[in-house]
C-alpha positions as a printed Julia matrix, in Angstrom:
312×3 Matrix{Float64}:
 163.34   70.87  145.21
 165.16   74.31  146.8
 162.25   76.39  146.61
 163.85   79.07  145.02
 160.19   80.44  143.59
 158.87   83.89  144.0
 158.1    84.14  139.57
 158.31   87.39  138.14
 157.65   89.39  141.41
 160.91   88.16  143.2
 163.04   91.08  141.83
 160.62   93.82  142.55
 161.31   96.11  145.26
 157.98   96.58  147.72
 157.04   99.76  146.15
 156.8    98.35  142.51
 155.49   95.38  144.04
 152.42   97.59  145.19
 152.55   99.81  141.99
 151.83   96.12  139.97
 149.18   95.06  142.63
 147.36   97.72  142.21
 147.48   98.09  138.08
 146.39   94.46  138.44
 143.34   95.64  140.15
 142.88   98.62  138.06
 143.05   95.98  135.02
 140.09   94.02  136.52
 138.17   96.98  137.33
 138.36   98.31  133.91
 137.43   94.79  132.4
 134.53   94.34  134.62
 133.3    98.11  133.64
 133.79   97.57  129.75
 131.68   94.43  130.43
 128.73   96.04  132.18
 128.7    98.88  129.72
 128.71   96.79  126.6
 125.7    95.0   128.61
 123.84   98.17  128.72
 124.46   99.23  125.16
 123.92   95.65  123.83
 120.32   95.98  125.71
 119.81   99.49  124.55
 120.22   98.22  120.94
 118.3    95.63  121.19
 115.34   97.54  122.38
 115.74  100.26  119.32
 115.65   97.26  116.98
 112.9    95.68  118.56
 110.93   98.87  119.22
 111.36   99.59  115.5
 110.27   95.93  113.85
 107.02   96.45  116.14
 106.17  100.48  116.15
 107.86  102.07  112.93
 106.02  100.3   110.16
 102.43  101.07  111.95
 103.35  104.78  112.56
 104.84  105.14  109.16
 101.37  103.62  107.58
  99.18  106.22  109.99
 101.18  109.02  108.37
 100.54  107.52  105.14
  97.38  107.27  105.01
  97.16  110.89  106.08
  99.23  112.52  103.14
  97.16  110.0   100.75
  93.79  111.51  102.13
  94.91  114.91  101.86
  96.2   114.19   98.44
  99.38  116.17   99.33
 102.33  113.53   98.14
 103.94  110.16   98.21
 105.66  109.14  101.25
 108.72  107.37  100.34
 111.43  105.94  102.2
 114.33  108.37  102.59
 117.5   106.58  102.68
 116.3   103.24  100.79
 114.6   100.39  102.11
 115.85   99.38  105.47
 112.5    99.92  107.17
 110.7    97.71  104.47
 113.2    95.32  104.94
 112.82   94.99  108.84
 116.76   95.4   108.47
 117.35   98.4   110.28
 120.63   97.31  112.15
 122.19   96.31  108.8
 121.09   99.31  107.09
 120.33  102.9   108.04
 120.34  103.97  111.28
 116.93  105.48  111.6
 113.69  106.47  110.11
 113.97  109.59  107.65
 111.34  109.62  105.13
 110.83  111.61  101.84
 107.46  113.32  100.92
 107.82  113.96   97.47
 104.77  116.83   96.72
 102.18  115.87   94.19
  99.52  118.52   95.2
  99.84  121.14   92.37
  99.02  124.16   94.71
 101.66  122.98   97.37
 104.56  122.48   94.81
 104.17  126.34   94.29
 104.62  127.38   97.59
 108.1   127.98   99.86
 109.09  124.78  101.92
 108.09  126.86  105.2
 104.58  126.94  104.01
 104.43  123.58  102.85
 106.12  122.27  106.24
 103.4   124.38  108.1
 100.78  122.64  106.23
 101.79  119.19  106.74
 102.31  119.81  110.22
  98.89  120.87  110.91
  97.46  117.97  109.04
  99.16  115.37  110.91
  98.19  117.42  114.28
  94.39  116.92  113.39
  94.4   113.21  112.56
  97.63  111.9   114.61
  96.91  110.15  117.53
  99.4   109.16  120.74
 101.85  111.86  119.51
 104.08  113.59  122.18
 105.25  116.26  119.96
 104.9   117.43  116.3
 107.73  120.05  115.03
 108.01  122.19  112.5
 112.15  122.38  111.69
 113.85  124.4   108.74
 113.98  121.25  106.53
 111.62  119.11  107.97
 108.78  117.76  110.61
 109.35  116.02  113.4
 107.03  113.75  115.04
 107.74  112.45  117.83
 105.27  109.46  119.0
 103.9   108.61  122.65
 106.18  105.52  122.49
 109.65  107.39  121.95
 109.6   106.52  118.16
 110.65  109.67  116.15
 110.15  109.98  112.38
 111.15  113.22  110.41
 109.59  113.97  107.2
 111.15  116.01  104.54
 109.2   117.72  101.76
 110.28  117.36   98.65
 110.49  117.91   94.83
 111.4   115.61   92.56
 114.62  116.78   90.17
 115.94  114.58   87.56
 117.57  111.77   89.43
 117.51  113.43   92.77
 115.25  115.47   94.87
 115.22  119.19   95.74
 114.78  119.71   99.41
 114.59  123.23  101.6
 117.08  125.17  101.83
 118.19  126.29  105.62
 116.11  129.68  105.12
 112.92  127.74  104.05
 112.29  130.11  101.61
 112.87  128.08   98.27
 113.94  124.32   96.96
 117.07  124.11   95.79
 119.35  121.67   98.03
 119.51  118.22   95.68
 120.09  115.05   97.45
 120.35  111.72   96.07
 118.85  109.22   98.82
 120.1   105.9    97.16
 123.71  107.27   97.22
 123.71  107.89  100.21
 122.34  105.05  101.4
 125.39  103.13   99.96
 128.0   105.34  101.38
 126.67  104.78  104.61
 126.76  101.19  104.24
 130.03  100.66  103.02
 131.35  102.76  106.11
 129.27  100.36  108.19
 130.51   97.56  106.7
 134.07   98.55  106.83
 134.04   98.3   110.71
 131.96   94.98  110.76
 128.49   96.54  111.21
 129.72   98.69  113.99
 129.41  102.05  112.61
 125.33  102.08  112.51
 124.99  100.91  116.2
 127.27  103.87  116.98
 124.91  106.67  114.9
 121.6   104.84  116.94
 123.54  105.19  120.22
 124.47  109.02  119.29
 121.24  109.87  118.06
 119.48  108.45  121.08
 122.13  110.92  123.1
 121.8   113.74  120.87
 117.98  114.02  120.92
 118.51  114.9   124.8
 120.05  118.27  123.57
 118.02  121.58  124.21
 116.16  121.63  120.82
 118.18  123.98  119.63
 121.09  121.95  119.83
 119.95  118.92  118.17
 121.16  117.44  114.67
 119.17  116.12  112.12
 119.17  112.28  111.32
 120.9   113.05  107.66
 123.69  114.99  109.54
 124.63  112.93  112.17
 125.03  110.03  109.88
 127.12  112.54  107.89
 129.42  113.34  110.46
 129.53  109.42  111.44
 130.96  108.81  107.74
 133.42  111.8   108.32
 134.93  110.62  111.93
 135.21  106.97  110.57
 137.38  107.89  107.66
 140.47  107.13  109.6
 139.42  105.35  112.99
 142.73  105.11  114.61
 144.14  101.63  114.59
 145.34  102.23  118.39
 142.27  102.39  119.39
 139.36   99.35  120.47
 137.04   98.32  117.74
 134.07   98.62  120.28
 130.8   100.05  120.17
 131.85  102.36  123.45
 135.26  103.36  122.46
 133.7   104.39  118.72
 131.08  106.13  120.42
 133.29  108.29  122.17
 135.64  108.49  119.44
 132.65  110.32  117.35
 131.79  112.75  119.91
 135.28  113.82  120.2
 135.5   114.3   116.15
 131.95  115.62  115.86
 133.25  118.34  117.91
 135.25  119.32  115.17
 133.62  118.29  111.86
 130.21  119.99  113.31
 132.13  123.31  112.87
 132.35  123.71  109.05
 129.86  122.57  106.49
 129.86  118.56  105.12
 130.14  118.38  101.77
 127.01  115.92  100.68
 128.75  112.32  100.4
 127.58  111.46   97.24
 129.54  114.16   95.45
 126.82  116.96   95.0
 127.66  120.74   95.45
 125.5   120.96   98.25
 125.89  120.61  101.99
 123.8   118.38  103.98
 123.81  120.93  107.15
 123.13  123.92  105.59
 120.86  124.67  108.19
 123.51  125.77  110.5
 125.09  127.98  108.59
 128.35  128.96  107.53
 131.84  127.67  108.93
 132.18  128.72  112.73
 128.66  130.17  112.57
 127.43  131.1   116.09
 124.76  127.72  116.06
 127.62  125.66  115.06
 130.0   126.55  117.53
 127.02  125.99  120.35
 126.38  122.69  119.22
 130.16  122.07  119.29
 130.09  123.25  122.6
 127.47  121.21  123.56
 129.11  117.86  121.6
 132.24  118.51  123.4
 130.83  118.39  126.94
 128.94  114.98  126.14
 132.47  113.77  124.73
 134.24  115.32  128.39
 131.63  113.47  130.42
 132.28  109.91  128.46
 136.2   110.7   129.3
 135.57  111.4   132.77
 133.1   108.0   132.99
 136.1   106.11  131.78
 138.71  108.02  134.36
 137.06  107.07  137.33
 135.82  103.63  135.85
 131.83  104.67  136.24
 129.2   102.48  134.92
 126.67  104.71  137.09
 127.99  107.73  135.05
 127.76  105.75  131.42
 124.55  104.59  132.38
 123.21  108.03  132.62
 124.85  109.55  129.66
 123.15  106.52  127.76
 120.1   106.21  129.21
 118.6   109.68  130.39
């Protein structure tokens, strides 16, 4: 029973042995960080989805009633069905709604005036609201419980809808919500349902950016579809890794107008101007800084930093 053990380490020099011990400790540490960050992500997603189910329907009904009372138009689900079916995690990533304008004296106005009108009526009658913002193409209602709903006024046009140009002075950008929903669902399913959760988390982070550097829901979803066209096989298919990759790719993608995924001739991000406009470069810088924070959090294996990124 000669006792000639020692295993694989027996031929290592002292320095090599120390290196292997260090690598083993780092691997254990990294695995622990991945587990803990995954728990934070899963809790956040569960909160998002539970909050959606309980509150979004109620808020939508409040908005619908006001629009109906004012005889302004008809509220529809912009991206097709996920809210009405209560399947937020399986369908689209957030709640953007389309308001088709029925009121004749509004349909003749430029989009900017319609946005101001809708905002004023919602401010008069909605309760438990933190803020109502008039953007370039939408009215964004932020409720006290954190739910954010974007309302895009639109005019029916053939099989699609016309929404505002980035200047707010005319109706010209044509969207096909049904086709967009189909495209996003296809991308999400190709990654076993992980893309929509990544979008939800990305939107939560981007919502904390300065107001002039935030992106519309439609735009974030379009960036995700672009980013995940070619996700490297070498990278982990975890939500955390894919979220980091999203911000890395978004830094470059946002610099250039994205053609609408339904094959139309318009762009979904005209509100940021032309390629490499000052607005695009400013947002690119902010997205890149966030990507840097994520890479640094991984480098120092900091659960606290990841928690701050996800929950601040």
